[in-house]
C-alpha positions as CSV (number, residue, x, y, z in Angstrom):
1,H,-22.1,8.7,-17.3
2,D,-22.8,10.9,-14.3
3,D,-20.2,9.0,-12.2
4,V,-17.6,9.7,-15.1
5,F,-18.2,13.4,-15.0
6,I,-18.1,13.5,-11.2
7,N,-14.7,11.7,-11.3
8,Q,-13.4,14.0,-14.1
9,D,-14.4,17.2,-12.0
10,R,-12.6,15.8,-8.9
11,K,-9.5,14.8,-11.0
12,L,-9.2,18.3,-12.4
13,E,-9.6,19.8,-9.0
14,A,-6.8,17.4,-7.7
15,R,-4.5,18.5,-10.3
16,R,-4.8,22.2,-9.0
17,R,-3.7,21.5,-5.6
18,P,-1.8,19.1,-3.4
19,A,-3.5,16.7,-1.0
20,R,-4.8,18.4,2.0
21,V,-2.7,17.7,5.1
22,R,-2.8,18.4,8.8
23,T,-0.3,18.2,11.5
24,F,-0.9,17.0,15.0
25,A,1.0,14.9,17.7
26,S,-1.0,11.7,18.1
27,Q,2.0,9.4,18.5
28,T,3.5,8.2,21.9
29,E,6.9,9.3,22.7
30,S,8.2,5.7,22.0
31,S,6.5,5.4,18.7
32,R,7.6,8.7,17.6
33,S,11.1,8.0,18.5
34,E,10.9,4.7,16.4
35,H,9.3,6.6,13.5
36,E,12.0,9.3,13.4
37,K,14.7,6.5,13.6
38,E,13.2,4.8,10.5
39,V,13.1,8.3,8.7
40,Q,16.7,8.9,9.6
41,K,17.7,5.5,8.4
42,F,16.1,5.9,4.9
43,D,17.3,9.6,4.6
44,A,20.9,8.2,4.8
45,L,20.0,6.0,1.8
46,S,18.3,8.7,-0.4
47,S,21.3,9.2,-2.5
48,S,21.2,5.6,-3.8
49,W,17.8,6.1,-5.5
50,W,17.7,6.1,-9.3
51,R,21.4,5.1,-9.6
52,D,21.0,1.5,-10.4
53,D,18.5,0.4,-13.0
54,K,18.8,-3.2,-11.5
55,D,17.8,-2.1,-8.0
56,P,15.3,-5.0,-6.9
57,L,12.9,-2.5,-5.6
58,L,12.7,-0.6,-8.9
59,L,12.5,-3.9,-10.7
60,M,9.6,-4.9,-8.4
61,N,7.4,-2.5,-10.6
62,S,7.1,-5.5,-12.9
63,V,4.8,-7.1,-10.5
64,R,3.5,-4.2,-8.5
65,I,2.0,-2.4,-11.5
66,P,0.0,-5.3,-12.9
67,L,-1.4,-6.0,-9.3
68,L,-2.5,-2.3,-9.1
69,Q,-3.9,-2.4,-12.7
70,S,-6.0,-5.5,-11.8
71,L,-7.1,-3.8,-8.5
72,A,-8.2,-0.6,-10.6
73,R,-10.3,-2.9,-12.9
74,E,-11.9,-4.5,-9.8
75,I,-13.1,-1.2,-8.3
76,D,-14.3,-0.1,-11.8
77,I,-13.7,3.7,-11.3
78,P,-12.8,5.6,-14.3
79,D,-9.3,7.3,-14.0
80,P,-8.8,6.4,-10.4
81,Q,-6.7,8.7,-8.1
82,I,-4.0,6.9,-6.2
83,L,-2.3,7.8,-3.1
84,D,1.2,6.3,-2.8
85,V,2.1,6.0,1.0
86,G,5.8,6.0,1.9
87,C,6.8,6.5,-1.8
88,G,10.5,6.9,-1.1
89,G,12.4,8.3,-4.1
90,G,9.5,7.5,-6.4
91,Y,10.0,4.3,-8.1
92,L,6.4,3.1,-8.0
93,A,4.7,6.7,-8.1
94,E,6.5,7.7,-11.2
95,E,5.8,4.6,-13.0
96,L,2.2,4.7,-12.2
97,A,2.1,8.3,-13.5
98,K,3.7,7.2,-16.7
99,R,0.9,4.7,-17.0
100,R,-1.5,7.7,-17.0
101,F,-2.7,7.2,-13.4
102,D,-3.4,10.3,-11.4
103,V,-0.8,10.0,-8.5
104,T,-0.3,11.7,-5.1
105,A,2.8,10.3,-3.4
106,I,3.9,11.1,0.2
107,D,6.8,10.4,2.4
108,P,7.9,11.7,5.8
109,S,11.4,12.1,4.5
110,E,12.1,15.4,2.9
111,D,15.3,14.0,1.4
112,M,13.3,11.3,-0.4
113,I,10.7,13.8,-1.7
114,R,13.5,16.0,-3.1
115,I,15.0,13.0,-4.9
116,A,11.8,12.0,-6.3
117,T,10.6,15.4,-7.4
118,K,14.0,16.0,-9.2
119,H,13.7,12.8,-11.1
120,A,10.1,13.5,-12.3
121,E,11.4,16.8,-13.6
122,K,12.7,14.8,-16.5
123,Y,9.3,14.6,-17.7
124,P,7.9,18.3,-17.5
125,G,4.2,18.4,-18.0
126,E,3.9,14.7,-18.9
127,L,3.0,13.3,-15.5
128,D,-0.1,13.7,-13.3
129,L,2.1,13.3,-10.2
130,R,2.4,15.3,-7.1
131,Y,4.9,14.7,-4.3
132,Q,4.5,15.9,-0.6
133,S,6.5,15.5,2.5
134,A,3.8,14.2,4.9
135,T,2.8,11.0,6.9
136,V,-0.5,9.2,6.0
137,E,-2.2,10.4,9.2
138,E,-1.6,14.0,8.0
139,V,-3.5,13.5,4.8
140,T,-7.2,14.5,5.0
141,D,-8.3,13.7,1.3
142,Q,-9.6,10.4,0.2
143,F,-8.5,8.5,-2.8
144,D,-9.7,5.7,-5.1
145,I,-6.8,3.5,-4.4
146,V,-4.1,3.7,-1.6
147,V,-1.1,1.8,-2.0
148,S,1.9,1.4,0.5
149,S,4.6,-0.8,-0.8
150,E,7.5,-2.1,1.4
151,V,6.6,0.2,4.3
152,V,4.3,-1.6,6.7
153,E,7.5,-3.5,7.9
154,H,9.0,-0.4,9.1
155,V,6.1,1.3,11.1
156,P,5.9,1.2,14.9
157,C,2.3,-0.2,14.8
158,V,0.9,-2.2,11.9
159,T,-2.8,-2.0,12.9
160,T,-2.6,1.8,13.4
161,F,-0.8,2.3,10.0
162,V,-3.3,0.1,8.2
163,S,-6.3,1.9,9.7
164,Q,-4.8,5.2,8.8
165,C,-4.3,4.2,5.1
166,A,-7.7,2.6,5.1
167,E,-9.3,5.8,6.1
168,R,-7.9,7.4,3.1
169,V,-9.8,5.0,0.7
170,R,-13.2,6.1,-0.6
171,P,-16.0,3.6,-0.2
172,G,-15.8,1.1,-3.0
173,G,-12.1,2.0,-3.5
174,G,-9.0,-0.2,-3.4
175,L,-6.0,-0.8,-0.9
176,M,-2.8,-2.6,-1.6
177,F,0.2,-3.4,0.5
178,T,3.5,-5.3,-0.3
179,T,5.7,-6.3,2.6
180,I,7.8,-9.2,3.8
181,N,6.6,-12.3,5.9
182,R,8.2,-13.3,9.1
183,T,9.5,-16.7,8.4
184,V,12.8,-18.7,8.5
185,Q,13.0,-18.1,4.8
186,S,12.5,-14.4,5.0
187,W,15.3,-14.2,7.7
188,L,17.8,-16.3,5.6
189,F,17.1,-14.9,2.0
190,G,15.6,-11.5,2.7
191,I,17.9,-10.4,5.5
192,M,21.1,-12.5,5.7
193,I,21.7,-13.2,2.1
194,A,20.0,-10.1,0.5
195,E,21.5,-7.6,3.0
196,H,24.7,-9.2,4.3
197,I,26.1,-11.5,1.5
198,A,24.6,-10.5,-1.9
199,G,24.3,-6.7,-1.2
200,L,20.9,-6.6,-2.9
201,V,19.6,-4.5,-0.1
202,P,21.5,-2.2,2.2
203,P,22.4,-3.8,5.6
204,G,20.1,-2.9,8.4
205,T,17.1,-2.1,6.0
206,H,14.9,-4.8,7.7
207,E,14.4,-6.0,11.4
208,Y,13.2,-9.5,11.6
209,H,10.9,-8.8,14.6
210,K,9.0,-6.2,12.6
211,L,8.3,-8.3,9.6
212,V,4.6,-8.9,9.2
213,P,2.8,-12.2,8.6
214,P,0.0,-12.3,6.1
215,H,-2.6,-13.2,8.7
216,T,-1.7,-10.1,10.8
217,L,-2.0,-7.8,7.7
218,T,-5.3,-9.3,6.3
219,G,-6.8,-9.4,9.7
220,A,-6.0,-5.6,10.1
221,I,-7.5,-4.8,6.7
222,A,-10.5,-6.8,7.3
223,D,-11.2,-4.9,10.6
224,C,-11.2,-1.7,8.6
225,G,-14.2,-2.9,6.6
226,F,-12.4,-4.2,3.5
227,D,-12.9,-7.4,1.6
228,V,-9.5,-8.9,0.7
229,V,-9.4,-9.7,-2.9
230,A,-6.1,-11.6,-3.0
231,V,-2.9,-12.5,-1.2
232,T,-0.1,-13.0,-3.7
233,G,3.4,-14.2,-3.4
234,L,6.2,-12.1,-5.0
235,S,9.4,-14.0,-5.6
236,F,12.7,-12.3,-6.8
237,N,15.4,-14.3,-8.7
238,P,18.8,-12.8,-7.9
239,L,20.5,-14.4,-11.0
240,T,18.0,-13.1,-13.6
241,R,17.0,-10.0,-11.7
242,Q,13.4,-10.8,-12.4
243,W,10.2,-10.7,-10.2
244,S,7.2,-13.0,-10.5
245,T,4.0,-13.6,-8.9
246,S,3.4,-17.1,-7.3
247,S,1.5,-18.8,-4.5
248,D,4.7,-18.8,-2.3
249,L,4.1,-16.3,0.5
250,S,7.2,-17.2,2.5
251,I,9.1,-14.0,1.8
252,N,7.6,-11.1,-0.2
253,Y,3.8,-11.0,-0.7
254,A,1.1,-8.4,-1.7
255,V,-2.4,-8.0,-0.3
256,T,-5.1,-6.3,-2.4
257,A,-8.5,-5.4,-0.9
258,I,-11.8,-3.4,-1.7
259,K,-13.5,-1.1,0.9
260,E,-17.0,-2.0,1.5
261,T,-19.7,0.5,0.3
262,L,-22.7,1.2,2.4
263,K,-24.8,-0.8,0.0
264,M,-22.4,-3.7,0.3
265,M,-22.6,-3.7,4.2
266,L,-26.5,-3.4,4.0
267,I,-26.6,-6.6,1.7
268,L,-24.0,-8.4,4.0
269,K,-26.1,-7.7,7.2
270,T,-29.4,-8.5,5.4
271,S,-27.9,-11.8,4.4
272,M,-26.5,-12.7,7.9
273,K,-30.0,-11.9,9.2
274,V,-31.6,-14.2,6.8
275,N,-29.2,-16.9,7.5
276,E,-29.6,-16.3,11.3
277,N,-33.5,-16.5,10.9
278,R,-33.1,-19.6,8.9
279,D,-31.0,-21.3,11.6
280,I,-33.5,-20.4,14.2
281,I,-36.3,-22.1,12.2
282,L,-34.3,-25.2,11.6
283,R,-33.3,-25.4,15.3
284,T,-37.0,-25.0,16.3
285,K,-38.1,-27.7,13.8
286,N,-35.6,-30.2,15.2
287,L,-36.6,-29.4,18.8
288,F,-40.3,-30.1,18.2
289,G,-39.8,-32.8,15.7
């Protein structure tokens, strides 16, 4: 019960203030230029948000929300606070808030934040939702769950971005990414057909060389002290306009992970030490018969 009261106090405090942010210049000139180019690209698309209820990114909530709900159950923290990194116009953040989650959503694009904020005004006093124009490295608070959906394939450095997101997760908390694999299928269906033929996504949204294979993403997450819970394929049917989860990781996929607590790390180290000692004993027995 003490944990519940602590979490409730934290939640009440969070409602009174936005996430703490800091500003600093840690990026190299080339990565900063690349980051600004991506922001400008999505600024140009900001007016298209919330205009089409069949937008594949909006419809993606049908698979993103259940995955986040499952992750929330895994970490078993009452009323988890969520940070949505790269929230865009608020498709995911607003739906999470409607599901009674406590959500802070950030995006470097001020245009996107204006769009998201304006749409959320349709529900005055109903949503536990705060929007801020910021990058993840500027956020100094920690959260129970950090999610970044369809963002990692646009950042200058995947490992740096993953590390920055991971640092904003409290011990024992959860982390989730959705992104696009770098395969022939993703080039054909995710870029050529989706962007240039079917018009499901604006042309130029994705660059093939920046797409992220699952082993790259899961490796970066594990290096930050997380246990990967699941890697789930996300499939979109353009005829029915429906998303589904599957074992097919060839195009879209999601990764969920849990941050190791100090207790978990001590148990793991102890287990490794026991196994190491057992191996030494076995080798010694074999050596001397």
